[in-house]
N, C-alpha and C positions, 0 to 999 in steps of 0.2 A: 866737832860733832856735827855742826850744820852741814859742812861740806860732805861728810860721810853719808848723812841722811839724804842729801841731794843726789849723790851717786846711786844710792840704793833706789831712790825714786825713779831715776832714769832707767835702771835695769828693769824694775817692775813695769815701767812704762813701755819698754820694748815688748814685754810679754803681752801687755794689754793691746798694743798696736797689732801684734800678730793675731790676737784673738778677734779684734775688730775685722781684720782682713778675712779671717776664717768665717766669721759670722756673715759677712757680705757674700762670700762664696756660697755658703749654704742657703742663703736667701735668693740665690739665682743671679746675683750680680757678680761681675768680674772682680777678682781680688784687687783691693785698692792698695797701692804702694804709697804709704804716707812719707813725706819728707819731715813732717813734724814728729817730735817725741811726745808720746802720750804719757801723762803722769797719773798716778793713782788719785782717784777722787778723795775728797775729804780733807785736803790740806788747806784749811781756812787761813785767810790773811790775818795778820796781827792787828791789834788796836793801834790806831795812829790818828793824829789830827793834822790835816794839811789845808791848804787853800786852793780852790779852783781858780780858773782864769778870770772869774768875776770878783775874786776876793772873798768868796763865801767859804766859811769853815766847813770841811767835810771830814768824815771818818770812814772806816772800812765799808760802811753800808753804801758808799758811793759806787761800789763795784757790784751791788746786788740788783737783780732785776733785768739784766741784759748781759749779753756776751761782750767781752772787751778784748781787744788786742792791745797790749801794753808794751811801750818801749821806754827805756830810761835813757835820757840824753839831755841836751841843753841847747839853748837858742843861739849861742855863739859858736856852736860846733861847725867847723868849716866843710865837712864832707859826709861823714858817716850818718849823722843825724838827719840832715835834709834828704839824703838819698833814701834812707830807710822810711822816713815819713812819706816821701813821694810814693814809694812802693806800697805802703799800707793804704794810702789814699786811693791809688789806682786800683788796688785789689778790692777795696770796698765798693768803688763805683762799678767795677766789672761784675761783682756779685749782685749789685742792684740791677744791672742790665739783664742779668740771667734770672731775675725773679727770686733771689734768695730772701727768705723771710723767716726769722728776723735778720737784719744786718748787724754785724758786730760794730761796736763803737771803737774808734781809734783814740788811744790815750797816750799822752806823753807825760812822764813824771820827770821833773827836773833833777839833775844831779849837780846843779850849779845854782842853788837858791840865793846865793849872794847877789847874783846879777839877774836871775830870772824871777822878777816880781810878777804878780798876776797880770798886769797890763802887757808885759812883754810876752808872757805865755799866750795871752789872747791873740795878739797880732800874729804870732808864729803859727799856732795850730790852725787858725782860720785860713791861712794860706794853702793848707793841704786838704781842705774840704769842710763841709758843714757838719755840725753836731759833734765835733771832736771835743775831748776833755783834756785840759792841761792842769797838772797838779804841781804845786811848789809849797814852800813853807820853811819851817825851822829844820836845820841840818839834822838835829837829833831825831826828829820825827821821820824824815826821809830814810835815815839809817835803820829805823825800826822795820820799814818795809823792805829795803834792799837786803838787810840781813836775813830776814825770813825767806826771801825769794832767791838767795844766792847771787845777788847782783853786786858786782865789784865797781867801785868808782874811787878816783883819787885825783885831787888837784895836781896839775903838772906844769912846770915851767915857771915863768916870771910871776912875781907877786905884785906887780904894778898895775894890775887890772887887765893885763893882756894874757893871762894864763889860759891854759887849756884844761880839760878834764879827761883823763883816761877812764873808760867805762866799758862794761859788758855790752855786747851787741845783740844779745838774744831778744826775740820778740815773744812775750808771754801771752797765753790765752787764759782768761779768767772766766769761769762759768757764771750763770745767773745767781748761784748761791754764794758767790764771792770766794770761790776756791780755784786754786791753780790747777788747770786742766791739761795744758800742753805747752810746748815751747818750740819755736823755730830758731835754728841756728843760722848764722850768716854763712854764705851770702844769701840775701833775701831776694826772692823772685816772685813777681806778681802771679805767675802761673802756679807756683807751689801753694801760695796762700789761697788762691781761688779754688784749687783742687781739694785741699785738705780741710779748710775751715767748715764747709758744709758737712763733711763726714764727721768731723769732731763734734759739731753742734748737734748733729742728728743722733749721736751715740749717747747723749745725756738721758 
């Protein structure tokens, strides 16, 4: 049922994106071709309790009050996660250079809470810029969030501590009301994020 609802949301999002482009054209601006998929507003996040990188318990209100770009990954990830976090950090800095206000916050939610304790999350996210948020905690609590957002993850390989984690690679955009607003599918490019995020944030 969740998967079907997610597909319906994407279809509706395509219509909303077309409407956004039409509105910009009518406003005298060139039509904007978004690479992001815009999702219907109103999809609030579920209740959950996790820990931030300082070890402080947080709930869904941690996503309220600012725009967030959210990626689900893990600190031992050899390639996709550091590459994606690098792109997100570069896009945030470029938006800052261009005077974007407000700037979206970069958020990493761990899909490997067994190894990703708060201190590990703090070291990792700080490498990619300032003001980032890292979330980890009990596996059951993480699954509440991933299940509601259509994020897949599964431990893979050896069970001796050298395992990997297969996971979705989308980047999600959460609005200041704590609702899923849009998503970016891989491959992630700085220029796509820099182009789309201001338009998404201005459409609120």
